[in-house]
N, C-alpha and C positions, 0 to 999 in steps of 0.2 A: 446764738452761735451753735448751740446744740441742735436747735431746730433745723438750721441750714444743713448741718451734717446729716441729720436723719433724712431730710428731703433729698440730699444728694445720693444717699444710699438707696432710697426708694426709687429714684429715677434710674439708677444703675440696674436694680433688680427688675424693674419694668422693662427696660431695654433688653436685658438678657432673656426674659420670658417671651418678649415680643419676637426676638430673633429666633428663639427655639420654635415658636409657633410658625413663623414664616418658613423655617427650614422643614418642619414637619409637613406643613401644608403643601409646599411645592414638591416635597419628596413624595407625597401621596399621589400628586398629579403625575409625577415622573413614573411612579410604579404602575399607576393605572394605564398611562399612555404606552408603557413598554410591555404590558402584559400580553402574552401570546394567547389569543383566543383560539382554541382548537378548531381546525377546519372540519366541516361536516362531510364525512366520507359517504358516498352514495350507498343506500341500503342494498342495492343490487349491483354486484360486480360479476360479470360473466365468468364462467368457469374457465380456467386456463389463462386468466389475465396475468400479464407480467407487471409486477409492481416495482416502479423505480422509486426508491426511497430518496430522502433529501440529499444525502451525499452524491447519489447518482444524478439527481436533478441539477446539482451544481456543476456537473460535468458538461452541461449544455453551454456551448460557446456562441450559438446563434439560434434564434427562433423567429420565423417570419411573422409579420403582423397578423396574417390570417391563420397562423398556427399550423400551416400545412407542411412546413419544412422545419425539421429539427436537425441540428448538427451537433454531434457529441465529440468529445476528445476520443482518440483511439484507445485510450487507457481505460475507458469505462467497462468494467467487467460484465455488466448485464447485456452488453451488445453482442457478446459472442454467440448466444443462442437465438437471437431475434431472426424471424423470418417474415416474409410477406403474409398478411392475414392475421398476425398476432395482434392482440389487444393490449395496449399500454395504459396503465394507471399512473399518471405523471403528476407530481406535486411541484409545479414550477413556481415556487414562492418568489423567485426573482422577477417574474414577469406577470404573474396573475395569482391573486390570493384565493385560489380554489383548486380543487382536484379536477383533472381533465382526463377524459377517456378518449384515446385515439385508437384507430386501427391502421396498421401499416399497409400502405399500398405498394411501396417499393423501398428497398434498402440497398445502399452502396457501401460495401465494406472495403477496407484495405486501400483507401485512396492514396495515390502517389504523394510523396513529400510529406506524408503524415499530416494531412490537412484535417483529418477527422472523418467521422462516419456520418453520411447523409441519409436521413430517413424521411421519405415522403409519406404523409399520413392523411387520413380523412377522419372527421368526427365519427366516433363509434355510435351506432344506434342498434337497439334491440329489434330483432325481427320476430314476428309471431310464429308459432309452430305451424306446421302444414301437414294435414292428413292426406296421404296419397291414395289410400284405399281402406275401405271398411268391408271386410270379407266375412260372410257367414257360410259355414260348411256343416250341413246343408242349409238352404234358405227356405225350402219347401219340404215339409215333412208331416207325418201323421201326428195327431194329438197325443200329448203326453210324452213325446220324444224330446230330445235336446239337440241344440246346435252349438258349435264352437265358433265364437266371433273373435276376430283379430283386427285390431286397429293399427294400421301401419302409419306411423307419424315420425316426423323428424323436425329438428330445429337447426336453422342455419348457424345459430350462435353456440350450439352445443349445450344448451340449457337442459337441466333436468326437467322432465315432463311429468305432469300429474294427470291421471285419467279418471274421468267421471262417466259412469254409464247410466243411462236412463231408458226405461222401457214402458211402453203403453200397456203392457200386460205380461203375464208369465213371471218367471223368477230368475234373477241374475245371481250367479254364483261366481265368486272370485273378484279380483280387481287387477289393475294394471293394464297392459296392452291387450291381454287375452282373457276372455271370460267364457263361461258356459251359460247358455240361456235355456231354461226348461219351459217348454210350451205348456199353456193351460189346456184343460180338457174341453176346450171349446174351439170350434173351427173359426177361421177368420184371418184377417190381416193385422199384423202387429208391427209397430215401429220400435226399433232399438237405436238409440243415439249414443255416440261417444264424443265427449268434449275433452279436448286436450289443452292444458294450460301450462305455460312456462312459469318460471319463478318470478317473472316480472309482471304477471297478470295478463299477458296476451294469450289469446286462445283461438282455437279452430274447432268446428263441430261438423260431424257428418252423421247421416242416418241411413239405415238399411231397412227394407221391408221384409218381414218374415211371414210365411204363409203356412197355416196348419189346416190339414184336411182330414176327413174321416179315413179316407183311403186314397192312395195315389190314383189319378185317372188312368184309365186303360187307353193305351195307344191303339189306333186302328192297325190293321195288317199293313195298309199302305204306308202309314207313318213309320212303323217299325222297319219296313224294307228300305225306306229312304234313309233312316238313321244308320242302318247296317251298311248301306251302299256308300254313303257319303260322309259318315262320321269318322273321326280320328280313332286310331287304335283297333282293337279286335271287333268282331262282329256281334258280340253279345252284351257289351256294357257301354253305357253312354259316357262320353268324355266332353266336358263343357267347363266354362268359367263359373266360379262362385258368383252369386248374385251380389251386385254392388257396383262401385265405380272402378274403372280400369284406366290407368294412365297410358297415353300414347305419345311417344317422342318421335317426331318427324325431323330427322336431320337433313332431309332433302328439301324441306321448306316448300312443299307442294302447295300452291295457292288455294286449291279447292279441297284440301284434306278435311276441313271441317264439314263440307258437304258430304264427303264420303262417310264420315262418322255418323252424320245425321241420318243418312239412309239406313245404315245398319242398326242404329239405335231404335228406329221405328219398327224394324222387324223383330227386335229383341223385346219389344213391348214392356220396357221398364225392368226386366229381369237383370240385365247388365247394361251399363251405360259407359261407352268409351268417350274419353275427353282428351283434348290436346294438352300437353304438359311441356314445360321447359326442362324437365328432369331427365338427364341422359340415362339414369338407372330405371326408367319406367319399364314395366313388364312387357310392353309392346314397343318395339323399336323399328324404325324405317330408315334405312341408310342406302347410299350408293355403293355399288361393287363393280369395279371395272373388270374384274376377272370373269364376269358373266359374258363378256364379249367373246372370249375364247370358245365358249360352249354355245354361242348363238341363242342365249336365253335373255328374255326381257326382264325377268325377275325370278326370285326364288324365295321360299318361305321355310323356316324351321320352327317347329312347334314343340313345346315341352309340357309334360303333364306328370302328375304324381298322384297316386290313389284316385285316378280318374278325374282329377281336377286340373284344368289348364292353369298354368301359372306364368308362362312366358312365351312370346313368339318374336321372331325376327324376320322382317321382310327386307330383302335386298333388291335394289333396282339397278338395271343396266343403264348407265348414263349416256349410252350411245343413242342419240336421238334419231340418227339416220336409219338405224336398223329397226328401232321399235316404233317409229312413226310419231315422235314427239313434235310439237305439243298437242297435235290433234287427238291422239289416242291416250294421252296421259290420264285423263279422268277414268276412262274405261279400264286401264291397267290397274290403277290404284283400287278402284271399286272391286274389281275382280279378285285381286290378291287378298283384299281384306276379308273375303268370304272365308278364307282359311283361318284367319284370326277369330272370326265369329264361331267357327266350329264345323264349317262345310269343307270337306277335303275333296276338292275337284281333281286332285292328282292321284286319287286312289285307283290304281290299276289302269290308268289311261293317260295319254299324253294330251296336253292342251295346246293346240296350235294357235298361232296369232289370230287367225280368222275367228276363233271361238270367243275371243274377248275384245276384239277391236271395236265392236259396236255395243259393248256392254255398258250402257248408261243407266239402266234400271235393273234392280235385283229381280231375277227371274222368279216365276211362281214356284218352281220346283225347289229353289233355294229357300224361299220363304216358308214353304210347307215343312221342309226338313228342319230348319232352325227353330221354328215355333214348336215342333214336336219334341226336339231335343231339350228345350228349356221348360217343357211341361213337367218333366220328371227330373229327379236329382242326378248328380254325377254318380256313375257306378250302377245306375238302374239296370236290372237284368231284363233284357229284351225278351227272354224266354219265359218269364215268370207267369205270364197269362196264357201260355200255349196249352 
């Protein structure tokens, strides 16, 4: 009897312990299953990104399957400042267990009947930085002197940029977008490169050649007279581009513009190289100007320089084909006008008639002689120093 009672108590205790074990076991599974594993936020978030937190994410009332359309309630406070081009960091936990980076293509606010705010997006992607120009002032100088180098770079995403300078000789002083390069006491050609990297590891690199000489070459009397007659500015100092790459933005979309640049680049023998760019802020711009019809001009050029260095030019073209003989004379017109960009001022003290450029399909010998003489010596070179 006593044994049966003990056996009964034992079974009750075992049952209770087993029940507790089951509760604890399934409770742990419940805890593990419901644990919120933190989402991994990307290491790189572009500067200026608008972060929509979880409460704002819950304001989404619709998201398309390809995530290109987001519709928010009008009450979402973050939407007040949104504009096209903004980058969104969105934690859409209701639809996708990850952080998503979008860039706004279009946004429609204040929809009638309070239906919400519609945002059209595209996946955000980081763009590499772009070096538009690497300029050395001067690029040819006597041994032991120094040059100031500036790397003009930009990043479409607005990322912070890191600059690394490398030289095949000489001494680099400073860092960032501008440095000073001290030439060695040996004549020769030296390469200086600038590498620009954004915070995401994307990079661009450009190089410029620097030349050191014992003494600047003497220009012949004929070369000096050509520079005096056809150079920009006064008659005593040379005005030219710094050596390196120079962007050219052609808003007229002339089909043979690259051929024009190729001809002039050959004359410049590597001292300056013009190249086509999609950047409207390029230092050389070519556009149409209908106002030239009133003055019966086929084109016009404005040139800008500072401290004897050219830094910007604008060519405007008359779009009136009947007056200027397009398309037959287009190449001649563009090639002729670009002489002013290179440094040859054909308008100095004389008027250029249409007949003077209509058959201008090759750069004349006098232009080539003047340009090559101009780029033998640095900007600001005193043409009277050897008299």
